[in-house]
C-alpha positions as CSV (number, residue, x, y, z in Angstrom):
1,M,0.0,0.0,0.0
2,N,2.8,2.4,0.8
3,N,4.5,1.6,-2.5
4,Y,1.3,2.5,-4.3
5,R,1.1,5.9,-2.5
6,L,4.8,6.6,-3.3
7,A,4.3,5.7,-7.0
8,V,1.2,8.1,-7.2
9,L,3.2,10.9,-5.5
10,I,6.1,10.5,-7.9
11,A,3.8,10.4,-10.9
12,F,2.1,13.6,-9.8
13,G,5.4,15.2,-9.2
14,L,6.7,14.3,-12.7
15,L,3.5,15.5,-14.3
16,S,3.7,18.9,-12.6
17,C,7.2,19.4,-13.9
18,Q,6.1,18.8,-17.5
19,Q,4.1,22.0,-17.8
20,T,5.0,24.0,-20.9
21,R,6.0,27.6,-20.6
22,Q,4.8,30.2,-23.1
23,T,7.1,33.0,-24.0
24,S,6.0,36.6,-23.9
25,T,7.0,38.9,-26.7
26,T,8.7,42.2,-26.0
27,S,9.0,44.7,-28.8
28,S,11.1,47.7,-28.8
29,R,11.1,51.1,-30.4
30,I,14.4,52.7,-29.5
31,D,15.3,56.4,-30.0
32,S,18.9,56.0,-28.8
33,G,20.9,53.7,-26.7
34,S,20.6,50.0,-27.0
35,A,18.2,47.3,-25.8
36,E,17.7,43.6,-25.9
37,A,15.2,41.3,-24.3
38,T,16.5,37.9,-23.3
39,D,17.0,35.9,-20.2
40,N,20.9,35.8,-20.1
41,A,22.3,37.8,-23.0
42,V,24.8,40.6,-23.0
43,P,23.4,44.0,-24.2
44,N,23.8,44.5,-28.0
45,P,22.7,47.4,-30.1
46,A,19.1,46.9,-31.4
47,T,17.4,48.4,-34.4
48,S,14.0,50.1,-34.5
49,N,10.9,47.9,-34.3
50,T,12.8,44.8,-33.3
51,V,10.9,42.0,-31.6
52,F,12.4,40.3,-28.6
53,T,11.4,37.3,-26.4
54,G,12.1,37.0,-22.7
55,D,11.3,38.3,-19.2
56,T,14.3,40.7,-19.0
57,V,14.9,43.8,-21.1
58,R,18.5,44.8,-21.2
59,V,19.3,48.5,-21.9
60,S,22.5,50.5,-22.1
61,L,21.8,54.0,-20.8
62,G,24.0,57.1,-20.7
63,K,23.4,60.8,-20.2
64,E,24.2,61.7,-23.8
65,A,21.5,59.3,-25.1
66,S,18.0,60.3,-26.0
67,P,15.2,58.6,-24.0
68,V,14.8,54.9,-24.7
69,T,11.2,53.8,-25.3
70,L,10.2,50.2,-25.0
71,S,6.9,48.6,-25.8
72,V,6.4,45.5,-23.6
73,R,3.7,42.9,-23.3
74,S,3.0,41.0,-20.1
75,D,0.7,38.0,-19.7
76,S,-0.4,35.7,-16.9
77,L,2.9,33.7,-17.1
78,H,5.1,36.7,-17.3
79,A,3.5,39.3,-15.1
80,T,6.9,40.7,-14.0
81,V,9.4,42.3,-16.4
82,I,12.9,43.2,-15.3
83,C,14.5,46.2,-17.0
84,A,18.3,45.6,-16.6
85,L,19.9,49.0,-17.2
86,Q,23.7,49.2,-17.8
87,V,24.2,52.7,-16.5
88,T,27.4,54.2,-17.9
89,Q,27.7,57.1,-15.5
90,P,26.0,58.5,-12.4
91,G,22.9,60.7,-12.9
92,T,19.2,61.0,-12.4
93,L,17.2,58.1,-13.8
94,S,13.7,59.0,-15.1
95,A,11.3,56.2,-15.9
96,E,7.6,56.2,-16.8
97,I,5.1,53.4,-17.6
98,M,2.4,54.3,-20.0
99,P,-0.3,51.6,-20.0
100,S,-2.2,50.9,-23.2
101,E,-5.4,50.3,-21.3
102,K,-7.0,52.7,-18.8
103,G,-6.8,51.3,-15.3
104,Q,-4.1,48.7,-16.1
105,N,-2.5,47.5,-12.9
106,I,1.2,47.9,-13.7
107,R,3.9,49.8,-11.8
108,F,7.6,50.0,-10.9
109,S,7.7,47.7,-7.9
110,Q,11.4,47.9,-7.0
111,I,14.7,49.2,-8.0
112,Y,18.0,47.3,-7.4
113,L,21.1,49.5,-7.5
114,S,24.6,48.4,-8.5
115,D,25.8,48.8,-4.8
116,G,23.3,46.2,-3.6
117,K,20.7,48.6,-2.2
118,T,17.0,48.3,-3.1
119,D,14.1,50.7,-2.8
120,G,10.4,50.6,-3.7
121,P,7.5,50.2,-4.4
122,F,6.8,53.1,-6.7
123,G,4.0,54.1,-9.0
124,Q,4.0,54.5,-12.8
125,T,6.6,57.2,-12.7
126,L,10.0,57.1,-11.1
127,T,12.8,59.6,-10.6
128,Y,15.8,58.2,-8.8
129,A,19.4,59.5,-8.2
130,V,21.8,56.8,-9.4
131,K,25.1,57.6,-7.6
132,Q,27.4,55.1,-9.4
133,A,27.7,53.5,-12.8
134,G,26.8,49.8,-13.1
135,L,23.9,47.5,-13.4
136,V,20.5,48.9,-12.2
137,Q,17.4,46.8,-12.3
138,L,13.9,48.0,-12.4
139,R,11.2,45.4,-11.5
140,V,7.9,46.1,-13.3
141,S,4.9,44.2,-12.0
142,P,1.3,44.5,-10.9
143,S,0.5,45.8,-7.5
144,Q,-0.9,43.1,-5.2
145,M,-2.8,45.8,-3.3
146,A,-4.7,47.1,-6.4
147,S,-7.3,45.7,-8.8
148,G,-7.4,45.9,-12.5
149,P,-6.0,44.0,-15.4
150,Y,-2.2,43.6,-15.5
151,A,-1.9,41.5,-18.7
152,G,-1.5,43.6,-21.9
153,T,0.9,46.0,-23.5
154,F,2.5,49.0,-22.0
155,T,5.3,51.4,-22.9
156,I,8.3,52.1,-20.7
157,R,10.3,55.3,-21.3
158,L,13.8,55.5,-19.7
159,Q,16.3,58.4,-19.6
160,L,19.4,59.3,-17.6
161,K,20.0,63.0,-17.0
């Protein structure tokens, strides 16, 4: 009897590991700078209207660059998007989320600085002093304390001043 229970538990465990994962699509319209959306890639220059796949958008950002504008789609499997910003010099980071639907539940939930410090949550706009160059990550996700749809498309505008 115990062997039967063990076999059933193992079968359920194996079946739960076999779920397929859909990929979200992230498209990007870039005014200046560079962006790439993958899980583990090194930032490379991207061209206008390039389509990317992944949960992480990688962007190189400097003061001399024009604002970078990204069009992102989130879905039920990929509700959180990480903007990994390779900041080339200290400055003030300005970021804004522009939802495509009125009442869309999406916001900057946390910022991870290159010195290991974190801050958040924020709203749909963010102005933050970045005191050293390095990797800065912005976590974009729905608020657990608010209602409204979170799946859909939205635009993220980033600039370092």
